[in-house]
SEKEPA-137716 format. One record per residue: z, x, y of N, C-alpha, C, O in turn; residue number from 1. Coordinates in steps of 0.02 Angstrom, whole numbers, plus 50000, padded with zeros to 5 digits. Example, Ala and Ser with C-alpha at 12.3 -4.5 7.8 and 13.67 -1.06 7.14 Angstrom:
PT   n_pz   n_px   n_py  ca_pz  ca_px  ca_py   c_pz   c_px   c_py   o_pz   o_px   o_py    k
PT  50390  50660  49716  50390  50615  49775  50390  50660  49835  50423  50712  49834    1
PT  50354  50642  49888  50357  50684  49947  50394  50645  50002  50402  50670  50057    2
END
This chain:
PT   n_pz   n_px   n_py  ca_pz  ca_px  ca_py   c_pz   c_px   c_py   o_pz   o_px   o_py    k
PT  50208  50090  49426  50236  50136  49429  50248  50131  49515  50301  50156  49536    1
PT  50209  50106  49555  50232  50102  49631  50300  50072  49635  50344  50092  49673    2
PT  50307  50019  49590  50380  49979  49600  50434  50028  49604  50475  50043  49647    3
PT  50416  50053  49523  50481  50126  49530  50502  50156  49580  50556  50165  49608    4
PT  50435  50177  49588  50439  50244  49647  50493  50220  49716  50540  50247  49747    5
PT  50449  50142  49719  50484  50119  49790  50576  50109  49781  50621  50126  49820    6
PT  50579  50081  49726  50660  50076  49713  50688  50139  49720  50736  50145  49758    7
PT  50661  50197  49683  50695  50257  49671  50695  50283  49765  50745  50311  49787    8
PT  50637  50272  49808  50640  50304  49876  50669  50252  49922  50694  50276  49973    9
PT  50672  50187  49915  50703  50129  49961  50764  50099  49934  50810  50086  49974   10
PT  50770  50089  49882  50828  50049  49846  50802  49986  49840  50843  49942  49828   11
PT  50733  49969  49846  50708  49918  49822  50659  49891  49842  50660  49913  49899   12
PT  50598  49847  49838  50541  49838  49839  50526  49779  49894  50482  49794  49934   13
PT  50545  49738  49899  50542  49690  49942  50603  49677  49989  50656  49708  49979   14
PT  50598  49637  50032  50666  49606  50085  50624  49620  50151  50565  49621  50171   15
PT  50705  49631  50178  50685  49629  50266  50692  49690  50290  50744  49717  50270   16
PT  50658  49726  50329  50648  49783  50356  50632  49795  50441  50600  49760  50481   17
PT  50665  49856  50449  50637  49874  50517  50603  49923  50520  50617  49960  50473   18
PT  50556  49948  50557  50517  50000  50582  50543  50058  50611  50525  50113  50590   19
PT  50587  50052  50662  50584  50087  50727  50663  50113  50728  50683  50167  50751   20
PT  50707  50054  50694  50770  50074  50708  50799  50033  50769  50859  50035  50781   21
PT  50757  49996  50806  50790  49966  50865  50812  49921  50859  50778  49885  50822   22
PT  50875  49889  50885  50925  49835  50864  50871  49792  50891  50841  49759  50848   23
PT  50851  49785  50957  50803  49743  50966  50753  49704  50909  50744  49645  50894   24
PT  50736  49746  50893  50680  49726  50826  50678  49665  50798  50733  49636  50799   25
PT  50645  49643  50781  50652  49590  50738  50619  49605  50673  50560  49614  50661   26
PT  50681  49607  50626  50641  49628  50544  50598  49578  50532  50598  49519  50551   27
PT  50543  49626  50478  50493  49558  50466  50513  49581  50380  50547  49630  50365   28
PT  50484  49533  50334  50464  49548  50270  50431  49622  50266  50391  49644  50306   29
PT  50457  49656  50206  50428  49706  50189  50393  49702  50116  50419  49664  50076   30
PT  50334  49741  50094  50332  49759  50033  50319  49827  50034  50320  49865  50083   31
PT  50307  49840  49970  50298  49923  49947  50221  49921  49937  50195  49883  49896   32
PT  50181  49966  49980  50119  49994  49976  50125  50058  49952  50171  50098  49963   33
PT  50064  50066  49911  50056  50120  49858  49979  50149  49879  49933  50113  49899   34
PT  49977  50217  49870  49899  50263  49854  49917  50304  49815  49969  50335  49803   35
PT  49858  50302  49792  49807  50275  49771  49837  50199  49749  49888  50186  49716   36
PT  49781  50145  49783  49780  50090  49753  49801  50071  49675  49770  50087  49624   37
PT  49854  50039  49679  49879  50009  49632  49826  49966  49562  49839  49953  49503   38
PT  49769  49957  49601  49717  49910  49565  49670  49963  49530  49620  49949  49497   39
PT  49697  50034  49546  49641  50084  49524  49711  50133  49460  49773  50135  49459   40
PT  49655  50166  49415  49678  50208  49366  49733  50261  49404  49792  50264  49385   41
PT  49711  50298  49453  49757  50326  49495  49805  50315  49502  49852  50351  49483   42
PT  49809  50261  49534  49856  50238  49552  49914  50207  49508  49963  50175  49529   43
PT  49895  50225  49437  49947  50213  49388  49989  50259  49368  50036  50253  49329   44
PT  49965  50316  49400  49993  50391  49381  50055  50412  49425  50050  50424  49486   45
PT  50111  50415  49391  50183  50435  49410  50184  50486  49466  50217  50476  49517   46
PT  50145  50548  49454  50169  50617  49487  50112  50604  49561  50134  50624  49615   47
PT  50050  50576  49561  50020  50570  49622  50024  50509  49668  49984  50504  49714   48
PT  50076  50455  49656  50063  50391  49696  50118  50425  49764  50160  50469  49770   49
PT  50084  50375  49802  50136  50390  49869  50152  50319  49895  50110  50276  49906   50
PT  50224  50312  49903  50229  50242  49919  50277  50221  49982  50320  50263  49996   51
PT  50275  50168  50015  50295  50171  50089  50315  50091  50100  50266  50055  50089   52
PT  50374  50054  50119  50374  49998  50141  50344  49997  50191  50352  50042  50232   53
PT  50292  49933  50205  50270  49915  50254  50267  49817  50278  50287  49775  50237   54
PT  50249  49803  50326  50255  49746  50338  50225  49717  50295  50173  49746  50280   55
PT  50239  49647  50252  50208  49620  50203  50150  49591  50219  50105  49591  50177   56
PT  50142  49562  50282  50094  49526  50286  50025  49578  50302  49969  49557  50291   57
PT  50035  49640  50325  49993  49679  50345  49969  49701  50259  49909  49700  50243   58
PT  50021  49720  50213  49993  49743  50152  49974  49703  50110  49959  49731  50057   59
PT  49965  49622  50111  49944  49583  50079  49871  49561  50114  49831  49528  50082   60
PT  49859  49580  50174  49794  49561  50207  49751  49623  50177  49696  49610  50152   61
PT  49772  49682  50178  49747  49739  50152  49719  49731  50073  49664  49744  50049   62
PT  49772  49707  50049  49760  49693  49966  49705  49640  49966  49661  49650  49924   63
PT  49699  49588  50003  49637  49532  49996  49573  49566  50017  49518  49557  49991   64
PT  49590  49611  50073  49513  49664  50091  49506  49683  50058  49446  49674  50047   65
PT  49533  49724  50006  49510  49775  49942  49491  49727  49902  49433  49741  49888   66
PT  49504  49684  49879  49488  49634  49828  49424  49609  49843  49381  49609  49799   67
PT  49411  49585  49908  49352  49580  49906  49298  49626  49926  49240  49609  49937   68
PT  49322  49689  49930  49268  49744  49941  49249  49760  49860  49191  49773  49843   69
PT  49296  49758  49822  49269  49749  49741  49219  49692  49713  49177  49696  49668   70
PT  49238  49643  49750  49200  49592  49719  49132  49592  49765  49087  49575  49727   71
PT  49109  49602  49825  49053  49617  49854  49026  49675  49837  48965  49677  49829   72
PT  49055  49717  49830  49013  49778  49798  49021  49775  49715  49002  49825  49685   73
PT  49039  49738  49687  49007  49731  49616  49067  49773  49590  49058  49780  49529   74
PT  49122  49803  49609  49145  49858  49581  49183  49812  49516  49222  49765  49525   75
PT  49164  49836  49455  49206  49813  49381  49255  49856  49365  49264  49910  49393   76
PT  49294  49831  49313  49342  49852  49271  49299  49922  49246  49246  49923  49215   77
PT  49332  49970  49265  49318  50051  49243  49259  50060  49258  49222  50079  49213   78
PT  49232  50050  49320  49183  50069  49371  49229  50132  49428  49285  50137  49453   79
PT  49173  50165  49427  49206  50243  49472  49177  50223  49531  49121  50198  49530   80
PT  49211  50232  49589  49197  50224  49661  49236  50275  49705  49293  50290  49687   81
PT  49212  50303  49758  49236  50367  49784  49278  50312  49862  49258  50259  49885   82
PT  49331  50350  49879  49349  50332  49945  49354  50386  49982  49382  50438  49964   83
PT  49316  50374  50057  49302  50417  50109  49352  50401  50147  49347  50347  50175   84
PT  49415  50442  50161  49460  50454  50211  49437  50489  50271  49411  50544  50269   85
PT  49445  50464  50314  49425  50499  50376  49501  50503  50435  49525  50461  50473   86
PT  49521  50573  50418  49568  50620  50438  49585  50606  50500  49646  50605  50512   87
PT  49532  50589  50562  49534  50574  50624  49585  50556  50659  49582  50496  50669   88
PT  49645  50587  50691  49697  50528  50704  49657  50466  50757  49607  50473  50791   89
PT  49694  50414  50750  49688  50352  50783  49755  50369  50866  49813  50390  50871   90
PT  49691  50341  50927  49727  50369  50988  49757  50291  51001  49724  50240  50996   91
PT  49827  50295  51017  49866  50241  51048  49874  50214  51112  49912  50167  51121   92
END
């Protein structure tokens, strides 16, 4: 579902992309990221999935961390879990 939405929104799922539009910026490989996570039942619903192209290495690192979370917390297929999102803005 997320790949289909990424193609609809961005024209493709992977490839080179820039984030700021600065001509001096070095393009990086991009992946399509989705929320809710594709690994969840909610992530498979078309109407409520948010997609964005992000740096591929960041996306794959986050996916690995999520997989480790599932493993370490013993989250099995079909188990329910709660995601608490802190809406506090990050100061940069």
